[in-house]
N, C-alpha and C positions, 0 to 999 in steps of 0.2 A: 403738642406732643411732648415737649420737654417737661412740662408740669405734670403730665400724666405719668411719665417715667419716674419723676421724683416722688410723686404721691405713692406709686407702687413700692418704691424702695423704702419709704417711711413706714408703710403698712407692713411690709415684710419684716422690717426691723422690730416693729411693735409686737408682731405675732411671735417672732423668734424670742424676743426678750421675755414675754409672758410665759411661753412654754418652758424656757430655760429656768425661770424663777420657780415654776411649779415643780421642776425636776431637781431643784437644789443647786443650780448652776447660775452663773451670771454671764451676760454677753459682754465681752471685752471689746470686740471690734466686729463690725459688719461692713462688708464691701460687696458691691455689685459690679461685675466686670463682664467681659465677653461682649456679645452683640445681641441684638433683639431676637434672632432666631435661636441662639444657644447661649442664654445668659449664665454667667458664673456667679454663684452666691457663695461668698467666703465668710465663714464665721470663726472667730476665735473665742473660746469659752474658758471659764475658770470656775473654781469653787470659791465662794465668798470667804472661806476661812483657809484658803490654801497656804501652804508653807513650802519652801524649797524642798524638793524631794517627795512631797505629798500633795501634788496637784492633780490635774486632769490626766487620765490614762487613755490609751488607745481604745480600750473597751468603753470608756465614758463617751468618747467621740463617736463611736459606732452606735451606741444606744441613742444619743442625741440625734444623730443623722437619721436613723430609722423613724424616730418620733416626728422629726421635722418633715421628713418626706411624706408621712401620713397626713400631717396638717396641711401641707402644700398641695396635696393631690387634688383638692377640690377647687383650686385657684384657676379661674378661667383666664385671667390676665397673664399667667405665667406659662410659657410654652412647656410642653411635656419634655422637651429636649434639654431642660436646664441641667446644670452641673452644680452639685452641692459639695462644698468642702468644709469640714468641721475639724478644727485642730485646737491644741492648747495654745496659750499666748507665747510660750517659749520663755527662755531665761531673760530675754530683753523685752519684757512685756510692754506693750504700748500703754500709755496713760492717756485716756480720752475724756473721762468724766471727772467731775470734782471729787467724787468719792475715791477715785483712783489716786489722786494727788494726796488726799487726806490719809489714805491707807498706807502710803509709802513714804511718809515723812521720816527723815533720817536716813533714807537710802540715796545712793548715787543715781542721778538721772542725766539724760541728755535731752536737750531741747533744740529744735530747729525752728528758726523764725521765718516769717514771710519776707522779712527784711532784716538788716543787722539789728541784733538785740542789745548787745553791750560790747564795749571794747572793739567795735567794728566787725564783730563776728556774727554770722547767721546761725552758728552752732555753738552751744555752750554745754559744758558738763560741770556738774557740781552736786553737792549734797542738798537735797530738798529740805528746807527748813520749815516750810509751811505754805498755806494758801489762805488768802484773806480777801475780803471785799473792801473796795475803796470807792470813792466817788466816781471813778472812771471804769469800774468793773473789777473782776477778780484779778489778783496779782499773786505770782509765785515768788517766794523768797528762796534764793539759792546761795550756798556758800561755795565759791569757786576754789580751785586747787591752790591759788595764791592767797587764800584766806580772805578774799574780798567778798563781802555780802552784797548781793544785788537783788533788785526786784524787777520782775518781768511781767508785763501785762499778759494775761492768758490769751487775750484776743490777738496778740502778736505772734503766738506760737502756732506753727503749722503742724508740728508733730512733737511728741515727747515719749520717751521710753526709759525703762530701767536700764542701768549699765551693769553688765556682768564682766568681771575681770577674770579671764581664764587663768592667768598666772596666780592670782590670789586663791582661786578655788583649788589648785593643785597643792598649795602649801597649807590648806586648811584655814585660810584667813578670808575667804570670800564673805562679803557682806559683814565683816567685822566679827565673824564667829570662828572659833577654833575647833579643830577636829579633836574628838576625844580619843584617848589612847586605848 
């Protein structure tokens, strides 16, 4: 039973990713929750070229939702009572794939480890300096607030996301950019 559920989740993710790509979007995150009788399919989408203030709109989410509902209408393994949620990734966008880490080099991120990552902490924040392959797998390079540069194995990371500083956005200095007069 567990393998059947996992297979269904993987197939749903593949179908969603292919559909989104054809529509000019990318799948940022896919989660299946709920229960067997009423599964919840939660998708976060983005545009491959999105910039702050020019990302996914509510209308984009509605269009994707309608297209995805049509694609899922023929699925026999998916109960008709499923719930579909489509949203933007938000200002603290999750980083899931290698391309996400490559895209946001130079930005401040937060990572949460399965176990302590560095300095005895399971959660770290710092500027993403890069991602590279090593003999033991992919590794992220981070510059912490105390100017310490560290490397973290990607396999040790439970979750990662962009960090948005509300105070910096009000002063026009969010993400190192200044507001024009």
